[in-house]
Structures are given as structure tokens and as C-alpha cells.
C-alpha positions as a Python dict, from the first residue, in 0.01 Angstrom:
ca = {
    (1, 'X'): (0, 0, 0),
    (2, 'X'): (-383, 20, -71),
    (3, 'X'): (-417, -207, -293),
    (4, 'X'): (-682, -62, -478),
    (5, 'X'): (-531, 259, -555),
    (6, 'X'): (-473, 319, -942),
    (7, 'X'): (-695, 516, -1086),
    (8, 'X'): (-765, 259, -1436),
    (9, 'X'): (-909, 603, -1641),
    (10, 'X'): (-1239, 432, -1730),
    (11, 'X'): (-1541, 523, -1556),
    (12, 'X'): (-1687, 209, -1531),
    (13, 'X'): (-1419, 40, -1332),
    (14, 'X'): (-1295, 339, -1160),
    (15, 'X'): (-981, 212, -959),
    (16, 'X'): (-802, -114, -945),
    (17, 'X'): (-543, -282, -803),
    (18, 'X'): (-208, -401, -915),
    (19, 'X'): (-218, -756, -1017),
    (20, 'X'): (-526, -694, -1233),
    (21, 'X'): (-553, -899, -1576),
    (22, 'X'): (-871, -783, -1727),
    (23, 'X'): (-1011, -797, -2122),
    (24, 'X'): (-1192, -549, -2299),
    (25, 'X'): (-1419, -603, -2580),
    (26, 'X'): (-1517, -361, -2814),
    (27, 'X'): (-1692, -250, -3130),
    (28, 'X'): (-1486, -17, -3379),
    (29, 'X'): (-1099, 96, -3342),
    (30, 'X'): (-1273, 426, -3289),
    (31, 'X'): (-1392, 315, -2907),
    (32, 'X'): (-1068, 143, -2874),
    (33, 'X'): (-876, 442, -2932),
    (34, 'X'): (-1087, 692, -2698),
    (35, 'X'): (-1042, 441, -2403),
    (36, 'X'): (-682, 397, -2431),
    (37, 'X'): (-646, 803, -2396),
    (38, 'X'): (-771, 828, -2085),
    (39, 'X'): (-598, 479, -1951),
    (40, 'X'): (-283, 556, -2008),
    (41, 'X'): (-316, 901, -1941),
    (42, 'X'): (-424, 786, -1615),
    (43, 'X'): (-97, 597, -1560),
    (44, 'X'): (115, 869, -1707),
    (45, 'X'): (-14, 1059, -1448),
    (46, 'X'): (20, 817, -1171),
    (47, 'X'): (380, 795, -1228),
    (48, 'X'): (372, 438, -1388),
    (49, 'X'): (502, 311, -1712),
    (50, 'X'): (299, 274, -2009),
    (51, 'X'): (322, 11, -2264),
    (52, 'X'): (69, 8, -2613),
    (53, 'X'): (183, -336, -2794),
    (54, 'X'): (37, -175, -3106),
    (55, 'X'): (-251, -469, -3234),
    (56, 'X'): (-211, -590, -3628),
    (57, 'X'): (-450, -368, -3802),
    (58, 'X'): (-238, -80, -3763),
    (59, 'X'): (108, 72, -3824),
    (60, 'X'): (303, 270, -3570),
    (61, 'X'): (246, 559, -3765),
    (62, 'X'): (-95, 529, -3760),
    (63, 'X'): (-107, 426, -3362),
    (64, 'X'): (87, 758, -3263),
    (65, 'X'): (-135, 911, -3477),
    (66, 'X'): (-460, 809, -3352),
    (67, 'X'): (-286, 875, -3015),
    (68, 'X'): (-221, 1186, -3006),
    (69, 'X'): (-531, 1373, -2962),
    (70, 'X'): (-638, 1137, -2611),
    (71, 'X'): (-255, 1189, -2491),
    (72, 'X'): (-128, 1544, -2630),
    (73, 'X'): (180, 1507, -2490),
    (74, 'X'): (189, 1154, -2622),
    (75, 'X'): (569, 1281, -2774),
    (76, 'X'): (734, 1398, -2427),
    (77, 'X'): (594, 1097, -2275),
    (78, 'X'): (785, 908, -2555),
    (79, 'X'): (1128, 1101, -2610),
    (80, 'X'): (1125, 1113, -2177),
    (81, 'X'): (1088, 732, -2162),
    (82, 'X'): (756, 729, -1989),
    (83, 'X'): (558, 533, -2257),
    (84, 'X'): (703, 302, -2513),
    (85, 'X'): (446, 153, -2825),
    (86, 'X'): (565, -192, -2987),
    (87, 'X'): (419, -326, -3278),
    (88, 'X'): (226, -677, -3208),
    (89, 'X'): (443, -833, -3448),
    (90, 'X'): (793, -737, -3255),
    (91, 'X'): (667, -779, -2940),
    (92, 'X'): (439, -1166, -2997),
    (93, 'X'): (694, -1310, -3282),
    (94, 'X'): (1040, -1409, -3312),
    (95, 'X'): (1135, -1525, -3716),
    (96, 'X'): (744, -1566, -3718),
    (97, 'X'): (718, -1779, -3414),
    (98, 'X'): (533, -1690, -3122),
    (99, 'X'): (716, -1844, -2761),
    (100, 'X'): (521, -1770, -2461),
    (101, 'X'): (736, -1789, -2185),
    (102, 'X'): (996, -1530, -2414),
    (103, 'X'): (665, -1318, -2423),
    (104, 'X'): (607, -1353, -2040),
    (105, 'X'): (996, -1292, -1964),
    (106, 'X'): (942, -981, -2177),
    (107, 'X'): (672, -863, -1943),
    (108, 'X'): (812, -958, -1626),
    (109, 'X'): (1164, -766, -1727),
    (110, 'X'): (980, -478, -1852),
    (111, 'X'): (841, -437, -1534),
    (112, 'X'): (1158, -508, -1317),
    (113, 'X'): (1303, -239, -1560),
    (114, 'X'): (1008, 51, -1499),
    (115, 'X'): (992, -65, -1086),
    (116, 'X'): (1406, -3, -1064),
    (117, 'X'): (1364, 337, -1242),
    (118, 'X'): (1148, 516, -998),
    (119, 'X'): (776, 412, -1221),
    (120, 'X'): (512, 276, -966),
    (121, 'X'): (498, 2, -1174),
    (122, 'X'): (373, -100, -1542),
    (123, 'X'): (53, -74, -1697),
    (124, 'X'): (-22, -223, -2031),
    (125, 'X'): (-289, -257, -2371),
    (126, 'X'): (-222, -492, -2563),
    (127, 'X'): (-419, -774, -2759),
    (128, 'X'): (-392, -1167, -2898),
    (129, 'X'): (-646, -1222, -3082),
    (130, 'X'): (-481, -1307, -3366),
    (131, 'X'): (-342, -1621, -3113),
    (132, 'X'): (-688, -1651, -2973),
    (133, 'X'): (-790, -1704, -3407),
    (134, 'X'): (-500, -1908, -3482),
    (135, 'X'): (-476, -2157, -3148),
    (136, 'X'): (-721, -2130, -2851),
    (137, 'X'): (-574, -2389, -2664),
    (138, 'X'): (-206, -2238, -2684),
    (139, 'X'): (-385, -1860, -2619),
    (140, 'X'): (-565, -2006, -2285),
    (141, 'X'): (-187, -2117, -2187),
    (142, 'X'): (-32, -1841, -2244),
    (143, 'X'): (-295, -1589, -2092),
    (144, 'X'): (-329, -1834, -1757),
    (145, 'X'): (82, -1764, -1737),
    (146, 'X'): (42, -1438, -1815),
    (147, 'X'): (-240, -1389, -1521),
    (148, 'X'): (-37, -1559, -1269),
    (149, 'X'): (306, -1365, -1400),
    (150, 'X'): (50, -1036, -1352),
    (151, 'X'): (-133, -1139, -1035),
    (152, 'X'): (222, -1119, -783),
    (153, 'X'): (381, -815, -973),
    (154, 'X'): (349, -416, -942),
    (155, 'X'): (145, -491, -1338),
    (156, 'X'): (-228, -377, -1474),
    (157, 'X'): (-299, -535, -1839),
    (158, 'X'): (-583, -476, -2009),
    (159, 'X'): (-636, -715, -2343),
    (160, 'X'): (-802, -597, -2608),
    (161, 'X'): (-1070, -785, -2847),
    (162, 'X'): (-1257, -623, -3189),
    (163, 'X'): (-1577, -820, -3149),
    (164, 'X'): (-1584, -786, -3515),
    (165, 'X'): (-1288, -1052, -3539),
    (166, 'X'): (-1402, -1255, -3247),
    (167, 'X'): (-1630, -1539, -3277),
    (168, 'X'): (-1889, -1652, -2964),
    (169, 'X'): (-1665, -1935, -2856),
    (170, 'X'): (-1358, -1660, -2909),
    (171, 'X'): (-1543, -1447, -2666),
    (172, 'X'): (-1591, -1751, -2418),
    (173, 'X'): (-1202, -1840, -2398),
    (174, 'X'): (-1093, -1490, -2377),
    (175, 'X'): (-1359, -1422, -2092),
    (176, 'X'): (-1227, -1729, -1884),
    (177, 'X'): (-861, -1681, -1869),
    (178, 'X'): (-899, -1299, -1775),
    (179, 'X'): (-994, -1174, -1410),
    (180, 'X'): (-1340, -987, -1570),
    (181, 'X'): (-1423, -842, -1906),
    (182, 'X'): (-1559, -510, -2021),
    (183, 'X'): (-1740, -480, -2307),
    (184, 'X'): (-1824, -128, -2469),
    (185, 'X'): (-2056, -162, -2727),
    (186, 'X'): (-2345, 116, -2888),
    (187, 'X'): (-2153, 326, -2688),
    (188, 'X'): (-2267, 169, -2354),
    (189, 'X'): (-2021, -19, -2105),
    (190, 'X'): (-2052, -349, -1973),
    (191, 'X'): (-1924, -601, -1704),
    (192, 'X'): (-1871, -986, -1743),
    (193, 'X'): (-1761, -1129, -1427),
    (194, 'X'): (-1709, -1490, -1303),
    (195, 'X'): (-1860, -1563, -979),
    (196, 'X'): (-1885, -1358, -718),
    (197, 'X'): (-1519, -1168, -696),
    (198, 'X'): (-1596, -792, -685),
    (199, 'X'): (-1464, -614, -927),
    (200, 'X'): (-1246, -292, -867),
    (201, 'X'): (-1166, -403, -471),
    (202, 'X'): (-910, -656, -484),
    (203, 'X'): (-923, -859, -808),
    (204, 'X'): (-787, -1193, -650),
    (205, 'X'): (-663, -1522, -891),
    (206, 'X'): (-933, -1780, -913),
    (207, 'X'): (-655, -1918, -797),
    (208, 'X'): (-547, -1728, -541),
    (209, 'X'): (-900, -1789, -350),
    (210, 'X'): (-870, -2179, -448),
    (211, 'X'): (-555, -2213, -194),
    (212, 'X'): (-714, -1939, 46),
    (213, 'X'): (-1025, -2104, 114),
    (214, 'X'): (-834, -2455, 140),
    (215, 'X'): (-625, -2217, 455),
    (216, 'X'): (-947, -2127, 629),
    (217, 'X'): (-998, -2476, 588),
    (218, 'X'): (-681, -2522, 836),
    (219, 'X'): (-507, -2695, 555),
    (220, 'X'): (-136, -2653, 559),
    (221, 'X'): (134, -2547, 277),
    (222, 'X'): (174, -2921, 220),
    (223, 'X'): (-164, -3030, 232),
    (224, 'X'): (-243, -2793, 3),
    (225, 'X'): (27, -2855, -210),
    (226, 'X'): (-139, -3181, -253),
    (227, 'X'): (-481, -3140, -292),
    (228, 'X'): (-442, -2943, -571),
    (229, 'X'): (-105, -3128, -718),
    (230, 'X'): (142, -2817, -708),
    (231, 'X'): (449, -2739, -537),
    (232, 'X'): (494, -2587, -170),
    (233, 'X'): (672, -2304, -311),
    (234, 'X'): (376, -2223, -590),
    (235, 'X'): (146, -2235, -229),
    (236, 'X'): (314, -1944, -35),
    (237, 'X'): (370, -1762, -350),
    (238, 'X'): (-29, -1740, -416),
    (239, 'X'): (-84, -1675, -38),
    (240, 'X'): (194, -1385, -53),
    (241, 'X'): (19, -1239, -352),
    (242, 'X'): (-319, -1240, -214),
    (243, 'X'): (-222, -1126, 118),
    (244, 'X'): (-16, -798, -90),
    (245, 'X'): (-327, -737, -267),
    (246, 'X'): (-588, -786, 44),
    (247, 'X'): (-331, -554, 277),
    (248, 'X'): (-317, -831, 496),
    (249, 'X'): (2, -867, 770),
    (250, 'X'): (-41, -1215, 731),
    (251, 'X'): (-192, -1526, 585),
    (252, 'X'): (-475, -1578, 872),
    (253, 'X'): (-551, -1181, 835),
    (254, 'X'): (-593, -1242, 450),
    (255, 'X'): (-838, -1543, 572),
    (256, 'X'): (-1019, -1306, 787),
    (257, 'X'): (-1068, -995, 477),
    (258, 'X'): (-1154, -1259, 229),
    (259, 'X'): (-1417, -1375, 413),
    (260, 'X'): (-1556, -1092, 514),
    (261, 'X'): (-1564, -950, 178),
    (262, 'X'): (-1692, -1281, 23),
    (263, 'X'): (-1417, -1377, -195),
    (264, 'X'): (-1412, -1716, -28),
    (265, 'X'): (-1689, -1930, 110),
    (266, 'X'): (-1676, -2036, 468),
    (267, 'X'): (-1538, -2327, 599),
}
């Protein structure tokens, strides 16, 4: 599988791998809609199931009306079940309460359903800026759990945050819990990333790169498990996920590619 074969529909990003989890900062609602049209259109044209979790400041009727100019065939996609729009409260909340595990489960179930129906995978946009402002600790924990799910699945997720709604500390928190961030401001694009991970190539998670770094030093699964304080099975899952994203045949091949691409340092 070509790990970098999904056209994002976003010019500054080009193609990205399954397992990519990034955030978008934008100025106006129109900026968001101008981005979502091409983003979802690219996914639909590549036989992906598309899910938009509508932000809290839009009703479903407003969202449908606003998205149609960028997706002229929106009604047909919805009727055929190729795309779904759901309000943030119905997706994130249950009886007014936020349960991270249940939300993660919904994403996992939707992806499995999409793949079982013959779709290449699932493309998502949602916003949990409301959670970031309500409980930053819960936000960080949830986003990291979501990142773990997305990294090992046929899923691409863009989390969007309106710049006028988030403060400096919120922005830092969002950047630190995503693989990278893009900013649409004053009709121009900016990319923000942590470390030297190439954007648009492999999008390994920080944990996957950390595990591969120990593999590169000749550490066994059990040794890495003890060093990082995680289960043997979790170590193997990280290695398998990284190998899949890199298009590697085994862990040794994955390490070689990661070293060549500068994703991990030389032992």
C-alpha cells in the first residue's frame, strides 16, 4: 500500500497517509467552509467515507446550506450514504456528558463499517474546541487516545479550531496533541510542526518514532516495554503501525526507512 497516496484536497498539504491526525486553525467560518469543500470532495472522489462533525456554532441546516457551494453533489452523497453530517452534541455528548472512550469507540466503529462496505477508509473533520476551553486536561487525554486510534486505522482526521475562540495556551495544547498543524490566516497558509518529522510523507506518531528509535538500538520488544512502561503487545502494535505507514516489510526494514528519512536519529 502506498502510505502517502490520499489527496487531501488542501494545496499546502498535497497527499498524506492514512493515520494522519492534524489540526487546522482558521479565522472565519467561511475559511473553514472553503477548506472543507475541497477536503471532502477529494475524499469522495477517492472512494472514502466522509464524516463531518458539525461545530457547535452551526445548525445542521446551516451546515448543509453552507457546504453545498463547495460540494454541488452533496445531497446525492448523503442519499447514497457516502457522507454523513452529525451535530457536535450528538457525536461528542451523551445526556450532556462527554465520555472519551465512547467517542473514540464511535470513530472506530464508523471506520470499520466504512471499510466493510468497500470504502477505502474514512475521512473526518470535527472540532472539540469547546472541550479544550472547558477542560484542557481532558482534551489532551482524549486527543492522544484519538491519535493512537487514528494512527493504526484507515482514517484521516482534521480537527478544526477557530482562532477567535482559542487563546495562546489553547493553541499550544492543540499543536502538542496533533501530528502537525496548518493555519489559514489572512488568505495565506502556514504549517506548524514539532520536531523534524516530514509533513506529507509518513506522519508517524511521536510514540511510533520513539519505539523505532529503541528498535534501531537493538532493543527487544520486552526491553522496550520495560523502558517505556507499556505492554509488549503495545510495543508490537506501534512497530506494526509504523511499518505499515512506511511501507516496510518488517521491523528491520522500517528502521532502515526511518533512518534514511530522518524520522529517527542514528543509534
